[in-house]
BATORMI-439182 format. One record per residue (C-alpha): residue in three letters; x, y, z. Coordinates in nm, 2 decimals. Layout:
<pts>
PT  rose       u       v       w
PT   ALA       X       Y       Z
...
</pts>
This chain:
<pts>
PT  rose       u       v       w
PT   MET    3.33   25.34   25.70
PT   LYS    3.63   25.36   25.94
PT   ARG    3.81   25.09   25.75
PT   HIS    3.77   25.28   25.42
PT   PHE    3.89   25.60   25.58
PT   VAL    4.19   25.43   25.73
PT   ILE    4.28   25.27   25.40
PT   ALA    4.25   25.60   25.21
PT   MET    4.46   25.79   25.46
PT   ALA    4.72   25.52   25.52
PT   THR    4.78   25.46   25.15
PT   GLY    4.82   25.83   25.08
PT   LEU    4.49   25.85   24.89
PT   TYR    4.56   25.51   24.74
PT   SER    4.90   25.61   24.59
PT   GLY    5.05   25.33   24.81
PT   PHE    4.88   25.07   24.58
PT   LEU    5.09   25.18   24.28
PT   LYS    5.38   24.95   24.18
PT   PRO    5.67   24.93   24.17
PT   TYR    5.82   25.14   24.45
PT   ALA    5.51   25.23   24.65
PT   GLY    5.71   25.46   24.87
PT   THR    5.82   25.68   24.58
PT   TRP    5.48   25.68   24.43
PT   GLY    5.34   25.76   24.77
PT   THR    5.57   26.06   24.81
PT   ILE    5.46   26.22   24.49
PT   PRO    5.12   26.35   24.61
PT   ALA    5.29   26.50   24.92
PT   TRP    5.54   26.68   24.68
PT   LEU    5.25   26.81   24.47
PT   ILE    5.06   26.93   24.77
PT   GLY    5.38   27.10   24.90
PT   TRP    5.46   27.26   24.57
PT   PHE    5.12   27.36   24.44
PT   LEU    4.89   27.40   24.74
PT   ILE    5.11   27.50   25.03
PT   SER    5.33   27.69   24.78
PT   GLY    5.60   27.81   25.03
PT   ASN    5.35   27.94   25.29
PT   GLN    5.55   27.84   25.60
PT   PRO    5.27   27.87   25.87
PT   LEU    5.05   27.65   25.65
PT   LEU    5.33   27.41   25.59
PT   ILE    5.40   27.38   25.96
PT   ALA    5.03   27.32   26.04
PT   ALA    5.01   27.06   25.75
PT   THR    5.32   26.89   25.87
PT   ILE    5.20   26.86   26.23
PT   ILE    4.86   26.73   26.12
PT   THR    5.01   26.48   25.88
PT   ILE    5.25   26.34   26.14
PT   MET    4.96   26.29   26.38
PT   LEU    4.74   26.14   26.11
PT   SER    5.02   25.92   26.00
PT   VAL    5.08   25.78   26.35
PT   TRP    4.71   25.70   26.39
PT   ALA    4.64   25.58   26.03
PT   ALA    4.96   25.37   26.00
PT   GLY    4.88   25.20   26.34
PT   GLU    4.53   25.12   26.23
PT   ALA    4.64   25.01   25.88
PT   GLU    4.89   24.76   26.02
PT   GLN    4.59   24.56   26.14
PT   ILE    4.48   24.54   25.78
PT   PHE    4.80   24.52   25.58
PT   GLY    5.05   24.40   25.83
PT   HIS    5.35   24.57   26.01
PT   ASP    5.49   24.86   25.81
PT   ALA    5.34   24.72   25.48
PT   ARG    5.46   24.89   25.16
PT   LYS    5.11   25.01   25.09
PT   ILE    5.12   25.24   25.40
PT   VAL    5.27   25.56   25.26
PT   ILE    5.12   25.83   25.48
PT   ASP    5.45   25.83   25.66
PT   GLU    5.62   25.94   25.33
PT   TRP    5.38   26.24   25.33
PT   ALA    5.49   26.34   25.68
PT   GLY    5.86   26.30   25.59
PT   MET    5.83   26.49   25.26
PT   LEU    5.66   26.78   25.43
PT   ILE    5.93   26.79   25.69
PT   ALA    6.19   26.80   25.41
PT   PHE    6.02   27.12   25.28
PT   LEU    6.02   27.30   25.62
PT   PHE    6.18   27.65   25.60
PT   LEU    6.33   27.58   25.25
PT   PRO    6.29   27.85   24.98
PT   HIS    6.00   27.78   24.75
PT   SER    6.20   27.71   24.44
PT   LEU    6.15   27.43   24.19
PT   SER    6.51   27.32   24.20
PT   VAL    6.51   27.31   24.58
PT   TYR    6.19   27.12   24.60
PT   ILE    6.31   26.86   24.34
PT   LEU    6.63   26.82   24.54
PT   ALA    6.42   26.78   24.86
PT   PHE    6.22   26.50   24.69
PT   PHE    6.53   26.30   24.59
PT   ALA    6.71   26.37   24.92
PT   PHE    6.41   26.24   25.11
PT   ARG    6.38   25.93   24.90
PT   PHE    6.75   25.87   24.95
PT   TRP    6.74   25.91   25.33
PT   ASP    6.42   25.71   25.35
PT   VAL    6.59   25.41   25.19
PT   VAL    6.93   25.45   25.36
PT   LYS    6.77   25.48   25.71
PT   MET    7.07   25.66   25.87
PT   TRP    7.06   25.68   26.25
PT   PRO    6.82   25.75   26.42
PT   ALA    6.58   25.63   26.15
PT   GLY    6.66   25.26   26.18
PT   TYR    6.62   25.29   26.56
PT   LEU    6.30   25.48   26.54
PT   GLU    6.15   25.22   26.30
PT   ASN    6.14   24.98   26.59
PT   LEU    5.89   25.19   26.79
PT   PRO    5.55   25.03   26.83
PT   LYS    5.26   25.06   26.58
PT   GLY    5.22   25.38   26.39
PT   TRP    5.50   25.55   26.58
PT   GLY    5.76   25.32   26.42
PT   VAL    5.61   25.35   26.07
PT   THR    5.61   25.73   26.10
PT   MET    5.91   25.84   26.29
PT   ASP    6.17   25.68   26.07
PT   ASP    6.03   25.90   25.79
PT   VAL    6.03   26.20   26.02
PT   ALA    6.41   26.13   26.06
PT   ALA    6.45   26.09   25.69
PT   GLY    6.27   26.42   25.63
PT   LEU    6.50   26.59   25.87
PT   HIS    6.81   26.44   25.70
PT   ALA    6.67   26.55   25.37
PT   ASN    6.61   26.90   25.49
PT   LEU    6.96   26.94   25.63
PT   THR    7.10   26.79   25.31
PT   VAL    6.92   27.04   25.09
PT   TRP    7.03   27.33   25.32
PT   ALA    7.39   27.21   25.29
PT   LEU    7.36   27.20   24.91
PT   ILE    7.21   27.55   24.90
PT   ILE    7.50   27.69   25.11
PT   ILE    7.76   27.51   24.90
PT   SER    7.61   27.63   24.58
PT   GLU    7.60   27.99   24.70
PT   GLN    7.96   27.97   24.83
PT   PHE    8.13   27.79   24.55
PT   PHE    7.93   27.82   24.23
PT   ASP    7.80   28.10   24.02
PT   TYR    7.46   27.94   24.00
PT   PRO    7.28   27.92   24.34
PT   LEU    7.00   27.67   24.38
PT   ILE    6.75   27.93   24.48
</pts>
């Protein structure tokens, strides 16, 4: 029973089994949850983000015993990073789409401190590099919002 629960959670409700690009496929359910279910409700988003980070650390750590260290199938960390990317952003389709692509970019690039955090043990390393990518994505989208408002007639919001 525990093994099935770990696999379901760690693989982002099995989205981590999709190929190619399991990380991108694994991010999509988190995006859908953020857009449709959380729908800009910041207190709910904060709670969901905290719970997802804690679940990710635990489930990723457990799943490494099944799939191996930071296996591609483990995508619950993408959920945590995607939710962080949404924090305090305006609930706008263009903003959320930008957040998705910014998160995927920063998750692949692994700009400091993401690469460093990836070396933490067990589920911490699996999760915290995506937390960093989520923060980078969030800041990137905020920068794009500010730039669009200052220099263009069409703001992103």
